[in-house]
C-alpha positions, 0 to 999 in steps of 0.5 A: 456207244455201249462200250463207252457206257461201260467204260464211263460206268454211266450207271454210277453217274446218278450218285454224283448230282447229290453231292452238289445238291447236299453241299448247297443245302448245307450252306442254306441254298436252293439249287441255282446256277452255281449248283448247276455248274458244280453238278456239271463239273462234278459229272465231268471229273467223275467220268474223267476218273472212270476213263482214266481208271480203266486206262491205268488198269488195262494190263490188270483188266486184261487178266482179271476183266478181259471183258472190259472195253479196253482189254476187249479191244472195243476202245483203244487206250489212247482214246480212253486217255484222251477222253479223260483229259478232255473231261477234266478240262471241261470240268474245270472250265465249268467250275471256273464259271461258278467262280474262282473259289469253286475252281480252286476246289475243283482243281484239288478234286481233279488232282486227287482223281488223277493221283488216285488212278495213276498211283494211289489206287494200289497203295494204302492211301487209296481209300483215303484219296477216294474219300477226299475226292467225294468230300471235295465234290460236295464242298465244290457244290457248297463253294459254288452256292456260297460264292453265288450268295456272296455275289448277290448279297455283298456290299459291292453288288450293284442292284442288290446282286444275284437273287438269293435262293436259300432253302431254309435260311436267311434273306439277304440283308444289305446294310447295317443293323442298328440295335435299340437302347441307349447303347445302340450299335451297328452290326454288319450283315452276316455274309460269307462266300467262297471257301469260308462260306463253305465251312458249314458243309464240312461235316456233311463232306466228312460223312460222305467221305467216310462212306466212300472210304468204306466202299473203296476198302471193300472194292480192293477185294472185289476181284479176288474176294476172300476178305471177311473183316473188311465188310464187317468193319464197313458195316459197322462204320455204315451204322455209325454214320447213320447215327451221326446223320440222325445226331443232334449236332454237327460241331463248331463248323456245321449247323445244329440240328435244332437250336441251342439247348434252352430255346424252343423251336418257336423262338424267332431264330428257329422258325425253320431250319437255318444253315449256320449261326449267321443264318440264324442271326439274319432270321432273327433280324427278319423277325422285326429288324432291318436296314436302319431299323431298331431291333425290337425287344422280342428279337433279342432271343433270336440274337442270343440264339445266333450267338450261342446263348440262352435267355435268362429271366433277368433281362437282356438289355444293357444295364440289366442283371443276369438271372440268379446263378448265371455266370457273369459275362463282360458286356459286348463280348460275342463269346459270352452272349449278350448282356443278361444272357448266359449259356444254357447249363446247370446255372440256367434258370428254369422256365418255359424257354428252358424246357428241353423236349425229348428226341422222340417228341421232336421227331414226331412233331417235325416232318423234316426230321421224319423225312431224315429218319426215313432217308437214313433208313433207306441208306442203311437198307441199301448198303447194309445187307450186301455188306452182311452177305459179303462178310458171311461169304466173301466171294468175288460176286458178293463183294462186287454186290457190296460195292455196287450197294455202297455206290447206290447207297450214296444217293439216300445218304446225300438225300438224308444230308440235304434233308438234315440241313433243312432242305426236304425238297432237295432231299426228295429230289435227290432220292428221285434219282434212285429209280433211274439209277436202278433202271440203268444199273440193270443195263450197265454194271456199276463196277 
């Protein structure tokens, strides 16, 4: 049994569940059935990669690591290869239970794992392949969660579909929304599922992939040592990733860390974190609108926030003029915001809603920001010192410690990404895996 534990590196298993949990948080979902299936699939595919890795490296390990299970004769090569195949099939089967989009992502993940172990590992594309695998693992969790949300809120779902389990995001809005005023319009409910619904998780997946790239680059020197530049470069990358996690915005595909500039966090669209613009749109609807009900005037800030606009003092109903100095926008265009609204900027009129709080003030007033800051600090504390030691003394033992530190640092990084997505409870749950991983690492080596 110990031989199999060493072959599969079970002490590294605790770095896997956080991928799916962070992915679910990025699309505004509380862990549910789809997340559980994604975690199971991820664990199986991760262990398949471990078994396949030792099978592919059995000749090399016979020279550099004769104590490993296959070179030492404790596990036969055929048994290791058979385990890799069985675990891959099980992982894909679990992903299929989460839906066809999740199976699509899992298939890409499995193909990447096998390609890395059988060929890419010893090429320049090796670190990129491992980074892609970890990014796909997070997207697997996001896709499974988004697919479950779409099934529960889709128009064709009978009986309302599955119960939504958002972390901080939208309730399901089944049915059209009628706006108020003479130019009333029917707006469809925001609902994205499958691969498209996982797009808000793309920035988090890229962050996790970048960290994995660095860990893999360092691991290429763990048996021979001798590299000073690589640990230093990865240390700089680690610091940059921490800054990205603590940054204000993800970009067009992700969610913002706060509302658009010019809106305070007390507006209807920002009464808590929301996973993406459509979630903020639904949050605005929940402030007073619903199926078949008119959207009240006080709900307009939430609509504009969801559409990427900032309020102007000139009014926002059709027929009203925008604030002086604001660029005119044709009515009915989403890119330009609602009539009477314009993007925040030099032309935006001053007022209470246009006041921009300082980053320090927002952090001190927001427990979730404070938690994200603490988790990001734990990430730096876990990954940074071993990398610095390996750079100062690039011996094999210290390089292996740097690799182990990078693997362990994935857990606080996943927790920070979940908290940043507005899921502090999920972040704390992921961070709870740290003592378990530390305890098991004392018995079974991470590398």
